[in-house]
C-alpha positions, 0 to 999 in steps of 0.5 A: 632882725635877721636882714641887717645881720646879713648885712652887718656880715657883708659890711664886714668883709669890707673893714672890721666895723665895731658893733656901735659903727655897724648900728650906726649904719643900720640905723639908717636903713630903710625897708621897703618891699617891692612887687615882681615886675616894679622898679627899684629905679627907672631910666630918667630917674637919678639912683640916689640910695643903694640897696640891699637885697633882703629878699627876692632878686632883681634884674639891671638892664637897658633898652636898646633900639632893638632890644633889652640888654641885661647888665646884672643879675641881684639875688639875696645878700647883694647890694644893688645900684646903678652906680653911674647914675648915684656918683655922677647924680645924673638920670640913669639909662637903666632899669633896675627891676624885680624878678619877684616880690622882693624886700630891700634894705636902702640907705642914701648916699647923703646918709653914707656921706653924713656916716664919713664925716662922723668917723674915718672908718665909714670912708671903707663903704667907698670899697662897696660902692664901687662893687657895684660896677660892672667888671669890665672882664664881663664886658670884653667876655661879650666880644672875646669868648664864644656862646659856649664858654660864656654860658660854660664861665656863668654855669661856674660862676652863678648856677643859681642864676639859671633856675632864679632868671627867665632863659630870656634875662639869661640870654640877653645877659650873655648876649646871645639870642634865647634860641642860640642859649636852647643850643648851647644848652642841648650841647651841654647835656 
C-alpha cells in the first residue's frame, strides 16, 4: 500500500530499520477516515495514538476565553498527536480537527511500547514522538517578531499552508487578527 511506503520512508529518516522491523510497525497500524470538521482528538479526551496523515489536513488548536489559537497544522506525510496528553496520559487541552476529508494511519502508544520491548531499535521511535512537540522557536516568534516577520517566516518555511488552510486559521497561527493578516499580505504584494 502506498500509504505504508510513505510511513516507512518517514521511519527510515530516524533509523535504518530492516524490512522486517518496518513490517512489524506497519502491522500495528489501523487506517481511519475522518471527515472535514470531525475531530481526531477533542478537548478533555486522552490522546492514546499517534497518527500519520495519509491524505488531508488537520489543525491542532486550543480555545481561550477570547478566541481559538491555532498551535500547528499537519498535512500529508506528517505525524500528528497531542504530545502532552499522549505522554502524561492526561486529558487534552486541545483539539485536532480535520480541515478536509482525511485519512490517517494510527498506532497506539501501547503498541509502540510493545514494539520497544520486542527490539531495542524501536526505542528510536522516541525521536518520532519528540518531533510532535511545538517548537520553542515558534512560541518565541509570537512574542519577538513583528506580524510582517512572522508572515515572511511562514512563507519561507511552509508556503503550501497558505493554499491549504483558511486565512482566519493562518492569522490565528501567526498570533494576529485576520485584518492584520490582510494588511500584511497587501504590503507584500
